[in-house]
N, C-alpha and C positions, 0 to 999 in steps of 0.2 A: 468486130465480127460477132455474130450471134450464134449460140449453140442451140439449135431447135429442140434437141433432146432434153436439155435441162433448163433452158431459159437463161443460162449464163451468158455474159457478154464480156468482151475484152477490147482494150485499146493497147496496141503493141507498137513499139519502136525498136528496130534492130534486125538482126539476122540470126537464125538458128541453123548452124552449119551442118548438123547431123540430122536434120528433120526428115530427110528421105529414109534414113535407116530407122528412125523412130516410127515413121509412118508405116513402113513394112511390118514392123513388130506389132503395131496396133491393129493393122488389117488382119494379121494372122490370128489375133486375139478376138476378132469379130467386129472391129470398128469399120465404119464406112465413111468415106470422105466425099465432100461435094466440090472441093476445089483442089488446087495444087499448091496451096499456101502453107508456109510454116506456122502462120498464125492459127490455123485450124488444128494443127498438131498440138499446140500448147493447150487449146481447149480440150482436146481429147485426152491428153495426159492428165490434166487437172481433174477431169471427170473420173479417171481411174485412181489417181494417186494423191489428189489434194495438193497441199503445199510441197509434198515430197517430189512433185514433178520437177522441181528446180534441180534436183540432183542429176537428172537425165539430160538436161539442156547443155549443149556445147555451143556457145556463141556469145554475141554481145546483145544485150536486151535491157529494156525497161518496159514494164507493162502494168496495167491495172485491170483486174478481173472482178466483175460483179458475180457473186455466188448467190443465185436466186433462192436456193433452198435454205441456206444458212443466213441469208440476209446480211451479207458481209462483203466488204471490199478487200481483196487480196492484191497487194502490189509488191513488185520485186525489181531488183536491179542485178545485173550480171556480176560475176565473181570479182573482176578486177576494176570495174567502174568505167567501162568504155562508153556506156550510154547513161545520160543523166536522168534523174527523177527528182524534181522539185515539187514540194507540196505545201499546202496550208490547211490546217484543221480549222474549219469555220463552223458556225452554228448550223447544225443539220447535216454535216458531212465533211467531205474533203475536196479540195480543188488541187489539181496537179497539172504540170506542164514540163516539157523538156527544157524550155528557157525560162529565165526568171522575169525578164521584162514584161512579157504578156501577163504573167501570173499576178504581178503586183498591181496591175490595172483592174483586176477583178474587184467589184465594189465591196465584197465581204472581206478582202484581204488588207491588213494593216500595212501601211508604207513607212512606219516608224523605223528609223535606223537602229541596227543592233550594234552598240558600241563595243561589245566583246568581239564581234566579227571585224570591226574596224581595227582593233588592236592586233588581232591575229594577222590581218592583211599587212599591216605595217611591218611585221616581223617576217612573215612567210612569203609575201608578195602574191598570195592567193588566199582565199577563204576556204578552210577545210570543212568537210561534212562533219556534223550535221548543220553547221551554221550557214546562213547567207547574210548578206548585208542588211536584210530586213528581219525584224523581230518576228514577224508573222509567217515567215517562209523558212522551211527547213529543207535540207538535202537528205535523201535516203542514202546512207553509206553503201559502198560496194559490198557485194556478198550478203546483203540483208533483204529480208522481206518484211512487209507490214500487214497487219490485220486491223480493220476497223469494223466493229459491229456494235450491238446494243450493250455490250459489256465494256466498251471503251476502245482505246487504241494502244497497240503495242508493236514493237519491232523486234526481230530476232536475226542473228547471224546464222547463215546456213552453210558456210564454207570457210575453211581456213587451211593454212599450210603449216605443217610441223617440220621444221628443218632439223630436228633432233633424230628423226628416223632415217638412218643412212643405209645405203646398199653397199655391199662389197663387190666391186666390179673392176675389171681391168680397164686400162685407158682405151684400148682398142674397142672393147665391147661397149664402153660408155660412149665413145665417138660414133660407133655404128648405131647405137640406140638413139642418140640425139639426132642423127641424120634421118632415121626412120620416123621419129616423132615429128620433127619439123617438116619433113616432106609431106606427111599426112595432113598436118595443119595447113600447109600451103595448098595442097590439093583440095581440101574441103572448101577453102575460101576462094578457089578459082571457079567454083560452080556458080555461074551467073548467066542470066539471059540478056545481059546488057554489055556494052563495050567495057573491057577490063584492061587496066594498066598497073603501073607501080610508080611510087615516089622514090627516086633514087638519089640519095645524098652523096654516094661514093664511099660512105663509111662501111664498116664490116657488117652491121646489122641489115641495112637495106640491100647491100650487095649480095649477101647470101640468100635473102628472100628472092631477089630477082634471078639469081642463078638457079634456084630450085624451080621457080616458075618457068624459066627457059627450058629446063630439063623435062618438065611435065607437059609443056605446050607443044602443039603441032605447028605453030606459026610464031613469028617474032613478037615478043612482048613490047608494048609501048611504054617507055619510061620518061619521067619528067624530073628536071632538076633546075634549081635556081642558084645564082651566085651573086657576088657583089664586086664592084670595082676595087674595093679595098682587099688586097691580097690575103691579109691575115684572116679574112672571113670567107674566102672563096675556095670551094672544093669542086668547082666545075670540072677541072681537069681529071680528078679522080672519078667523078661520076661518068665522064666520057670514057675513061679507061674501062670501067666496069661494064658500061653499055657495049663497048666494042668486043670485050671478051665474051659477053653473053649474047651478042648478036641482036640487040634490041633496036627498035625504031626510037631513037632518042630525041628529046625535045629540051634543050637547055635555054635558059633565059637569065638576063642580068636584071637585078632590082636596084633602082636608084634611090636616093634619099628623100625624094618628094613623096612622103606618105602622110602629110598633114590631113589631106582629105579623107584618108582611110580610117584614121584613129576614132573619130566619132561613130563611124559605122561599127567598128569592133566593139566599142564600149556598149552600144545598144544591144548587140548580140550576146555579149558576155553577161549583161544584165546587172553586173556588180563590179566593183574595182578588181582588176586582174592585171598583174604587172610583169608577166613573163614576156619580154620583148620579142622572143622568137615566135610569138603569135603573128607578127607581121610577115616574116617569110613563109610561115605555115599557110597564111591566107593566100599569098601570091602563088605558091606552088599548087595549092588546091584549085585556085582560079584557073591557072594555066592548064592543069590536068583535065578540068571539067570541060574545056573546049574540045577535048578529044574522046574522053571516056566518062563513064558514069560511076564505076567502081575502081578503086586503086588500093593496092597493097602498100604497106609501109613497114619500116623496121622498128617501130616503137617497142620498147620494153626490153631490148637486148642488154642494156646496162644494168637494169634491175634484175635481170634473169641470172647472170653469171658474174657480176661484179665488174662493171665497165668503168666506173668513175675512179679517179686517182685515190680517193679516200679508202677504197677497198684494197689497194695494192700493198699488202703486207708481205714481209719476208717470212720465211719459215721460222727464223729466230723470234720475230715479233709474235707469230701465232703461238709458239711454244711458251714464251714468257707470259702472254695474256692468259693462256689456259692454266698456268700455275698460280696466277694471282687469285686468292680466295675471294668469293663474292661476299665480302664483309660489309660493303656499303650498299645501302638500299637504293632503289631507283630514285627516290626524292633527293637523297644526298648526292648521287651522281649527276642528276640534272642541275642541281644547284652548283656543283663544281664546274660543269660545262658552261653555265651562264657566267660564272666569274672568269673563266678562261677567255670568254669572248672580248673582254675589255682589258686583258692583261697587257701592260705596257712595259713594266720594268724587266730588266734582264733576268733576275731570279724567278719572277712570275712566269715569264715566257719559257724558261728552262723547265720549270715544273710542269707547265702545260705540255711541252714536248714529251717529257718523260711519261706522263700519265697517258696521253693519247697515242704515243708510239708503242709503249710496252705494257701498260696496265689495262686500260679500257679503251682500245681503239674505236669501239662502237660509239663513243661520244663524238666522233667525227660527224656522224649523221645527225646527232642531236644538235650539233653546233654548226651545221652547214649554212644556216641563215644568219650567222654572226656578222657577215659583211654588209647587212642592211642596217636597220636601226637597232642598236643594242638597247638593253632594258632601260638604261638611264636616259638616253636621248629620246627614246620612244615615249617615256613617261613625260618628258618635257613637252614633246610635240602634242600629246593628248591632254596634258594639264590635269584638271580635276576628273577627266573622263577615264583615266588609267585604272585598270583593274590589276592590282599588284601580283596576284597569284594565278592569273588565268594561264599564261604561257608555261610557268612551271608545272601546273597541273596537266596541261596538254602534253608537254614533253614527257613528264613522268609516266603518264598512262601508256604511251606508245613504247617507251623504253622498257617498262615492266613487261609488256607483251612480248617484246623482242627477246628479253632475257628468258622468259618462260618458254618460248617456242624455238629457241636456237641456242646451241652450246658453244659457239665460237664467235669472235667479233665480226667476221665477214658475213656469216649467215644472219647475225643479229642486225647488221646494217641493211642487208637485203630485205629482211622481214620488215624493218622499220620503214625503209624507203618505199616498199611496195604498198604500204598502207597510208603513207602521207604524201610524199612528193609525186609519186606516179599518178595516183587517181586525182589528187587535189590540184595538180598543176599540169603535168604533161598531157594527160588524157582529156582534160577539159579543153586545153588549148586546141588539140587536133579535132575534137568533135565539133566545137563551135566554128573553127575556121573552115573545115570541110563542108559541114552541113549548110553553112551560109551559102556556099557556092553550088549546092545540090550534088556534092560529091560524097559517095559513101567510101570511107576508108576502113580497111581490114588489116588486122595486126596478127600475123601467124605466131610471132614470138610471145604473144600474150594468151595463147591457147592454154586453158587451165591444165590440160594434161601435160603440155610441155613444161609449164611451171612446176607441177608436182614432180615430174621426172628430174628436173634440174635441182630442185630443193633437196632431193634425196642423195645427190651425188656427193662424194667426198670433197672436202674443201680444196684439195690440191688440183681438182679438175676445174675449179672456178678461178682461183688465184694461185699461180705457180711462180715462185721467185719474182714477185712483184709484177707479174704479167696478169692483167685482168682479162676476164672472158676467155680464159685459156682454152677451154674445150670448143667454144664457138669459133675461135680463131683457127684452131686445128681443123675444124670442119671447113672453114672458109678456104684454107690452104688446099683443099681438094679441088677447088674451082678457080682460084686466083693465085698469082705469084706471091711468094712470101713477102717481098718488099712492099707490095700493095697492102697486104694484110697488117703488117707490123709497123706502119708509119705512125707518127704521133697523132693522138686523138684530137679532133677538132669539133667543137660543139656547133649546134645549128643556131648561131646567134647573128646579131646585126651589129654594125659599128655604132652603138648607141651614143657614146660620148661625142663622136664626130657629128652625128646627126643633130644632137641637142645643141651643140655649139654652132651648127651650121643651119641647114634648111628648117629645122624645127625650133630654132631659138625664139622667133616671134611668138609662136603658139605656147612655148614653155613659159616665157615671161608673162604673157597676158593671163594665162591660166593660174600660175602660181602666185601672182601678185593680186589676184582677186580674192578678197577676204570672204566673199559670199561663196565662191566656188570651193574654197579650201576649208570652210567651217566644218567641224568645230576645232580644227587643228590650229596650233599656235603659229601666228604669222611671223613672229620674230625668228623662230627656229627655221622656218621655211626660207626666209630671206637670207639668213646667215649661210645656210647650206647652198643656196643658189649663187650667192656672191662668191663664195670660196670656189665654186665650180667654174664660174664664168671669168672671174678676175684673177684667181690665184692658181688655177690649173689643177685643183684637187679633184680627183675622179669620184664624184658623187653620182655618177650617171645611173646606177641601179636605184638609188633612193629617189632621185629626181624623176626618173621614169615612173616609179610607183606613185609619186605625188601628182604627176601629170595625168596619169590614167584615172586617179581618184578624182581630180578636179574636172576632167572631161565627163566622168560619170555623173558627178554632181550637177554639172550644167545640163546634161541630158535630162536628168530627173526634174530639174527646175523648169525646163521647157515643157515637159510633159504635163506638169501641174498647172501651167498657165491656162 
């Protein structure tokens, strides 16, 4: 869109949920609009406030704006990283795209592999910003903007959350405040001129979103759920229960293990190796929802909002002991300690690990959450001479240091850490690619930045109380659902990976992993040893093998494109 008053122009992806409020304020100040688009509101805000316009935007967005007067490009990404922004600095300017695969085909962009990104992938199962698998392409991190002009290129962070600033509030007032904030976030995201629905897993997060939608809507909400024949991975009965309570028009569906045809398609859209296997059900539920609606709400972000993962579930005694341990060890020493814990095998070493992560520095649980994949020693063998010995320690240390700076207790430190690593690098990438491939726009009320700021300021006992995570969110959900529904054991949005890799996906797995060309530059002997112990000895290496499979399929896609 062009701004005829200034000559500025913008390319914009996303939604600004408060654009109508902003538009009225701008009109009161004298601005006139030619459309009903939120894109035009961004142009008008920039005209008045420059880069500070970002502080007024409430939504999910990635955009690039040409400033005609200053002869510069201004680009930005939303606070939590819902929308992607990939770019390459080339001679004479910048090339950018929402997806990586089209960007690397630009003739000015190098397709050389970034071996640092490959090492990060093997440990994290995703490639974090600012890396991509290509040396010539970077990701703009969440809550950052960039400027490119005659003086060069630079990026800046424009938003962060400080968990040390706490409010003193009663539980009842905190609960009412959360309901008010979340209801407003849902209401803003229900503004749409296209069919609207919700992805309903049956868990607390998506269920409370659907309950608030039903309260705000004058007609039944359309909801969509998928499940599996394997009962350990199937939540369809809980999704149906939530749908019945909320009076929705519900659409459930079973996913089978025949997904071999889908994986190359996913690889192309992710544009780089990506190994979160829940991308498969995310794709299926998005595809199903798109047959009925164009926009769908989801419950993304609830675990990172108020402590939903088991690693957050500390007792009052653990919180007290952790708060009394002096911060005598620096972040580099703590991350080194966490790395050694990942391979602890002896009884004394495991006892020390339990003591330290239970009562000393529980925040190391988030640092160590990837230890179930390739540990540092095996990953070095897999990479051979390509291994960069201090890359991951530096990456871990940077984020742990930030968590310690911005939070004063282990639960808040884990929340800060996970909101800047796992959430934007893995979970939000997964949902954006899966949904946008199907032409479905997904909106996440729990990731509204005002909801995040509200929850960050809450006392710790409203997040984790006597080993109950998401305490306040569950109390809110109890206002809409029975207690036994709210407090059942947590179930992740996963697939039966091991069963599928030993069953319908086994031919694809063996063909891909036994191809030295597809797996280069990784060590084939390490791959074969891992594959044999999985297939012949029953050792569950499914997360590692899934990561290798997705890497190999990505390599094959790249090789086909280069022919």
